[in-house]
N, C-alpha and C positions, 0 to 999 in steps of 0.2 A: 320439380323443385318448384315450388311458390314462386317465386323472383316468374314471371311469367304467364304464370295458372289462368290467370284472366283471360289474354288475349288466345292464348289457345284455347280457350272455353268461347270466347266470344269467335274463333274463326271454325271453331266447328269439331274442334279435335278432339271433346269430351261432350260429351251430353248435361254435363253438369258437372261442379264441385264445390268443394266443402271444404274446412278446418278455420271454422270461427272467421269469416269471411267478415268483414264491416261496412256494411251497406251503403254508398257514398254516391253523390251524385255525381261526379268524373264514371269512377264505375259502372253505373248501371248506363251510361252510352256506350258499353262495349257488351254488357250483358245484361239479363234481366234476370232479379232476387224476387225470390222469394218473401213470403212476411218473415218477420223476425220471430226468431227461438227463443233469444237469452240478450241483453244486451251487457257491457263490460265497460268497467270502468280504463282509465288509460294512467298509469303511476307513474314514480320514478325510482328508478332503480339504483343504489349509488353502493359505493364502498362503506362497509360496517365502519369503518375510521375515520370517516369523512364526515370532521361536522363546521365542515364550511358551506354544505349542502343542504338545506332543511326544508326548500319546498322551492316553486316555480320562480317566485318572485331572485332567492339566492342564484340560481342557475342562473335564469337572465343578467343578473351583479356581475356574474363570473368571466371569466376568456379561456375557459376548457373547454376540452374537445368535448362532444355529444356521441357517443354509437348508437347508430342504427338499422333494418334492414331495406336494403333496398324494394321496393314495390313496397310497400305499407303504409295504412294510415298512422302505424306510429311513425314512418322516417318523419310526413309527412307537415306530424304536429310538431315531429323535434325542429324542421322548417323554420314554425311558426314561433320556436321558443325560445331557438338561439341564432341563426340565421343560417344559410345551407354553409356558411363557410364555415361553418366550430362544426359540422357531422363529418365523420368518421363510418361511410358506408360502409356494411360488410354485407356475405351472402348469404347469414344467417345468424338470429339471434346467440345462437351457441357462441359462435366466434363474437361480435360484440359482447356477451357477458363476459368471454376470457380476456376481454381486450380492458377491462373494465378492473379482473381484480388483477391483472400486472397495471394496472394503471398506468395508457397510452389512450384510456378516455374519461372522463373523472362521472361519466352517470350513463344511463340509460334508458332510450320511452319505450313503454309495451303495454300491454294487457297486464290485466292485474292477473290473469288464471294465468297467462305462461313465466308473465313473475314470478309466484307462486313456488313457480314447479323452478323454478330456476335456484328462487331462494331457499328453499328447500334442500337444495343440491349443496347448497355451497352458502350455507350457515353462516361459519364463523368468517364470510367472508364480507356478504353483500344483504342490504336487505334497504324496503322496499320504503318507500313514504309511504304517508296516510293521504297525502291529498290529489285529489283527484282533479285531472286533469282538463278533460270530456271524460262524458258516457255515449257508449256507441253502440248502436244494435249489430245486431249478425243475422246471417244468412245463409242458402244456397245461392250460387250462382248458378245461371240457366243460357245457354248459348239464347242469342236475342231472338226476339218470337217462339220461342218452344212452346206446344202443347202443354208440355210437362210440369207448368209452373201451376198452372190452374191447379191441378191436379195433386201437386204435393203440400200447393199451402191450401186447400182443403182438413189432407193428412197432417197436417202440424197445428190447425186449426183445434182439429177435433179432438186433436193430443194435449193441447189447453187445457179442450174443454171437460174433457172427464179425468183430469189430474194426471197422464203419463210423463207431460213433460215435465212439468213439478219435479216427476219426485226422479225422473233421468237430470236435472238439474241439480238436484241435490246429491244423487250420487257424487256429480264427475265433478260438482265446483262446487260444491262441501268442503267439511273440513275434515269428513272423512276417510276423503281423496288423499291420503301419502304419498303418490307413487314420483317420485321424482326421477331430472333426465337421465341419472345417473342410475337409472333404473332397466332407460330405452334400448335403442339400439338409434342409428344418423338415418335410418330411410330414403328418404330421397338424396340425403346427402351423403348418404353412404361413398362410400373411396369405389370406386369400380375395379374391378377385380384387374392388373393392371396387365396389356398386354405385351410382348416381348418384343421389344424396343432392338431399334438397328442393332449391327455390330461393326464400327467401321474401320475395324482391326487396328487401335491405335494408329490411324491417321492426323498429320499434322495439319492442322486447319491454322492459317496464318490471318492474322484480324486485324484489320487499321482501327486503333484508337488515338483519341487525342490527347490520352492525362491530363488532363485542363480542366475537363464538364463534370462537377457537379448533381448529383451524387456518383455517374456512373463510371468514368473512370477520370481517376489522379493519384498524384502523390502526395503524403504530406512530407513537409518539410521538414517535421521531424525526423521523419524513420527513413527516406529515399528510397520508398518501397512501393510499388504501382497495387491499388486495390478501389475498392468499387463494385455497385449492381453490377456490371460487364463483367471483372474479373470474377465475382460470387457464384455469377448465374451461368458464363460457360466455364467455368471449371466445372460445377455439376453440371451441364450439361454435355459434359466432353468422356465425366467420369459415368455417366449413364448412356453410352453410347461409343467409346471407348474410342475416343478419340484425342490428341495432342496439342492443346490450343496454344498459340507460337503468338504473342499480344506485340505489334508492330506499330512503333510511334509514327504518326501522321497527321497533317494540320488539316482541318475540317474540310477546309474550302478545297476541291478538287477528288475529299473523300468515295462518294462518290462514282465521279468519270472513273477513277482508279482502281473499283472496284468493278465497278463494268467492262475496264478490257483488262482483268484477269490479275493484275500489281499484286493485289491478296486476292485472299480466299472469301472473305468474307468482312462488314464495314460492321464496328460497334460505335454506341454511344446514346441513342436515343434516339433514332432515327424514326421521324417523321414517314409514315406511309403515304404517299401521293401518288396518283395515276402520274404525274408526269415524270419523274423519279422511278416508277415502273416499265417505264419504254427505256430503262441502259438496265437495271438490277432484276433482280429476284426479291422476292419479299420473305420473311418468314411469317405466321400469324404474332399475331398483336400479345404483347406480355403484358401491358399498361397503357392508357390513355395520360398524359397529362394537358394541362390548361396554362392558354396560351392569354399573357396578362399584358396588364400595360404598370411599366414603373416610372414612378418621376422624384423631380425635390421632393424633400421632406416639410418646406417648407414652400412649397407653389400651391397656394390655391386654387385656382385659374383652372384646371384639368385636374377634375374628378371622374371622366367617365370617357366612351367613345364619342360620345360627341362634341365634349368639349376637347378631344383630342382634333377631330376633324376639321370645328369651325376656329383653331385659333392657327394660326402662319406660324407658328415654331418646326423648327429641325425637327425630326425624332429619330434616334440613330440604330448599330440593326447591322447583322452578323450578314456580310457576304455566305450566298449557298443556302439559306436556310430556311426554311419554310416559313418565321420571323421574320424576314426579310420581305417573301412574296407580301403580309398580310400588313405588314405595314405598308406594303407600297399602294395595298388594296384599299387602307383605313386613310392615306393623307398623300398617294401621289410619291410615282418616284424623285420629284423634284426636290422632293421636301423631305427626302433620305440622305441621311451620313453612314455610309457605307464602312466597316470596321469587319481586320482579321478574324476578331476574334469579341466577343461578349466584354471579358474584363475592360479592350479598353472604349467600349461603346458608354459601359455605367462610367468609366473616371470623365469619360466627356460630360456625362449629365451633371458628375456631381461639381465641375469646374464652370458649369452652366452653359455648355457649348453645343448640347442639345437637352430637350426640355422633356423628352420620353427616348424608354427603350421596350417595345415590344419583345417577350421573352414568355417560354416555358415557366411554369409557378415554381418547378422546383430548382431551376436553375434562379430565378427569379430570388426567394425566398433564400439563397445560398449567399447569392449579392448582397441582399437585404441586414440579411447578418454580420454582414463581414461592416456594412457599412451605415448600424441600428438609426445613426442619430443622424444620416446623411440622407435616403432615402426610400419608399415607401411602396409596399405591390397596392393597387387597386383592386378591389372586389372582385370587378366585373369579366365576366368569361368573355371573353373575342371569342376562341374558338374551343374546341375540346379534341386532340389529334391522339391516334392510333400510335403506338410507336413500335418497331422491330427492326428486327438483324436484315440488313442489305447482303447476298452474296450474288456474283459474279453471274448474269444472266444463266439460263440453263441449268445451273451446277444442282449435280444427284445430293448436294450437301441439305437442303431446302429440309426436299421431304421426311428426313432422318432426324436433322433436327425442330419440325415442328413436332413429329412424335415426342420428340423428349423436351419442351415448352410442355406439351400438353400431358404428359403424365406429373408436371411439377408444379401444374393450373390442379391437377385432378388430385395431388394428394398432399396438398396445403404447400409445400416448398415455395411454388412462385409466390402468396399471398404472404407467406414467413418473411420473404427478402424485401417483397414492397413493403411492407411494414416496416423491417428493419434501416431502407433506405430515404422510404418517403412516408416516413413519420414524422414525429416530433421528439423522436428519441434519438434522430440523427440532426448534430449540430456543428458538422465538421463547414467550416463558411473557406472565401477562397482567401481569406488571410493566412490561413493554416496550409495550402498549399503553392506547391512549384510550379511553373509554367509551361509543367511538360510539351509538349511540339510545337510551342512557343516559343519556346526557350534560347535565348542568344547562343548562338554558339560559344564555344570555350575559347577565346583571342587565343591566338598564339604568339607567344612571347615574343615581343620586337630585339630584331638582333640589335646585340652590344653595338650603341654608337662610336668609330670610335675618329679620333679627324687628325687627319696629319695637314699641319701646313708651309707652303711653299714661299719664302721669303725672300724676292732679289736684295738683298740689302743686309746687313746688320742689324739685331734688334738694336744695338747701339749707337743709332744713329739721329736716336731723338726724335725722329719724325716719321717714315712713313711707313717703315720697317717696324718701329716702335711702338706703334699705335695698334697697329697689328698683331705685335705680341699680346699686348698689353688685352686685348680680347681677345684671344686664346686662355689667356691665364683666367681670365674672369670666368668663362663661359666655363672650362676649367671646373675653380671653385662655386657655380654657384648650383653645373646641374652633373654632374661625377659622369660628366661626359672625359671619355679616357682622351688627353691630348699627346701630339709631337710634334717636331717641328723641323727646320734644313733652312739654313741659312744663305745668302750671299749664293745664289744659282740662277746663274746667268741665263738672258734673255738667248735665242737663236742657238742653240745647241743643244747634244744629246742630254747634257745635265737634268734635265727639269722629269724626259722622262723616266730617265733612269731610276730619281729618286723616286718620281711614282710611285712604276712597278712594284719598287723593295717594299714600301711601304705597304701597298695592294698584297702582297705577300705575307707580312707580319701582320696583318687579318685587318689595315683597318680600310673603312669602308666608304668614308665621305676624305676627296682631297681639295685643300683650298689653296689656289694660286694668288699671290698675293700683285702681278704687275699684266699689263697689256701687254709683253711680249708673251709670254704664258698661250697664248687665245688658241692657235692655232692648233699646239702638241695637245694642249687639254681638249680639243673638240675630240680628234683622233683617239683619243684615250678613251674619250665617252662611246668610240665606239667602238673600243674591242674590251671597256667590262663593260658591261651594262649591268649589274649590280649595285654596281660605285657612283655615286653620285661623284661630281665635278663642280662645285664653282669658283667663278675665277670671277673674282677685284676689281671693274675694268669689261674692256672690249662689249663688242655688241656682236659677238655668234653664239648658239646657244640652241638647242632642241627640245623634244616636247615631253622630254620622258628623266634625264640624267645630268642635264648639258646646262648650265644656268649662270646667271649675271647679278651680282650688285655693286653698289656703287652708293656713295656716300652723294646729299643733294650740293656739292658745291659748289652750284651755280647760284643758289639762293646770298650765303655771303657776293661770291662774284660781285648781284648784283647790286648793294649795298653797299658796296665798296667805288662800283663804278659812281652811284651815285652822290658818294662822299668825292671820287676823283672829278668828275664837273662840276662840283659846285668850289671847292676850290687851286683850279688851272685859271691861269691869269693872262696864260696865249689861248687858249683853246687845242693845244695840240697836249694830246696824252699818250707817253708812250707804255706798252704792253708786254714783258719776258716771257717767254711761251719754249716749253721743249720740243715738244713734238706734234705735229699738226694729225692730235689718233684725234678719238674722236667727243671721250670727256671734257682736253682742253681746249677743244675747239666751243662746247657748251660753255666753257668756264670766259672766251673772250666773250662770245654772240651776252651772254650775262653780265658780263662787263658794262659792254658798248652798248647797250638795254634801259644798264642802270645811268652810265655818262649820260644818253641825250633823254633821259628821265627830269636830269639839274640844267643840263646844258647842251640845248639842241643846234648847237653851233659847235659844240667841239669835236675835233678830229683824234681819235684812236690810233695808231701806228705799231705794228706787228713787230716784233724781234724774233728769231725762234734759234734757239743754242743750239738744239739736236744733240741735246745732254739729256 
């Protein structure tokens, strides 16, 4: 194949190489060239119905993608014309022209001779513009230092001198040459005869995916059915080697370790192949490479490159356990990293201004950029280009079988078609369109119905203590819908409280409210007996750490104020205070009253009389 021909010839794998090779200074550092035997023009091939692109200037001014063949001077010229970010690279011009016909690219820059062939083959679909971008000399390439160069140069010159070369060029580059690419085979690009692939006998293969990473695995919100590159690729692989993929949803952080330990047979999700990970798992051959780039806020004029980010002192967001995190550390140091469980959280932090940049794969970045087009943008600079593969439990027999299947998909074009589908411009799914996958909050268990029973020490008709509690019970029921019940005039220090509480619990009540100090010990014992029931004691001081607590009004505050009034009003400096029982809340009230008295009359004395009623 063409890609690699120059290097292979320079290394001596061949004595020489032919094929209309453009003579360039860069190539001349690897091989030696013959004298030129003809020059060809580089022109622009466009779709026949494309009225927008009629010149190089039109192409430069547009924002569409240009197809080209890797390793060619046409590729280099394409970069000069539109920039590398707008280039779609193909293994051959046949694929590039096919992409032009299907609308995946808007133009292909190529030699006019080759272009005429493709134009003849697709006369109704493509046309070559007249404008000449460059005119390039063609020659033969030889292993550097080869003695053959001088001999071939002499022969070519003699063919020029006697007209033989002109006759050849007229025959093959003139209008009489009508052969098209429809008339010939695929040559070095022909599909190899497929070797028999392994047969796994219907083995079920468990595969860890997080279902939240575009375009590899995700769940569209409108269908709820998982899909993505991983699903299509692994379905195809298993169809070829007779296995059954079983996708298991699992958060990314920990996936490598879990796979290495055998929790899953393998893991997918655009996993970067690294030496460090290779110590824990075994990898398949790579199926694609992705570029790591910098995502910034759209209105950030300060960060336009890696150098700007390094020179700043702002915080960079990244996802734990990823190569993007490792690269972020290399760029700005770990002290400036804010780690997140997923890139979705990191991008949200970028939008809210909590971080100034997120370093991530360009494929994922395009998804977030599409979702937040008004808020974020991806810088063009490529920080690294990383090979991606599947991870397997170390020593797994599956690796060789999957490698064979992946290679067969490379050979027959299936992999290229998948990559175009999911990594090309036609893929428009964004993170707004999918669910949270493994990061979704588990559905909350429906809360148990709250049913609260109030046990009163007196009747609600007392127009005081019990009446106030019953007013609160009725208000809570009306405002919250909580089911309540009550029983009145339950004496303290008898078995009655326990009997009523147990009956309420048997009837499904899960909150018991006792409204008298004397219920305290009974409630503490019941709380131990019924750990799933909440006991709330109005008054008292005993409690536990789980289901028994106290509540009480701040009665000491008005007591303090009334003490201030009494201290100001007394003429004898002797003030009486009538109290019921010496229990904590009563004592609090007496203390607050006495403090209030002292505030306004330090000479006054408070005397307490106990009624014990």
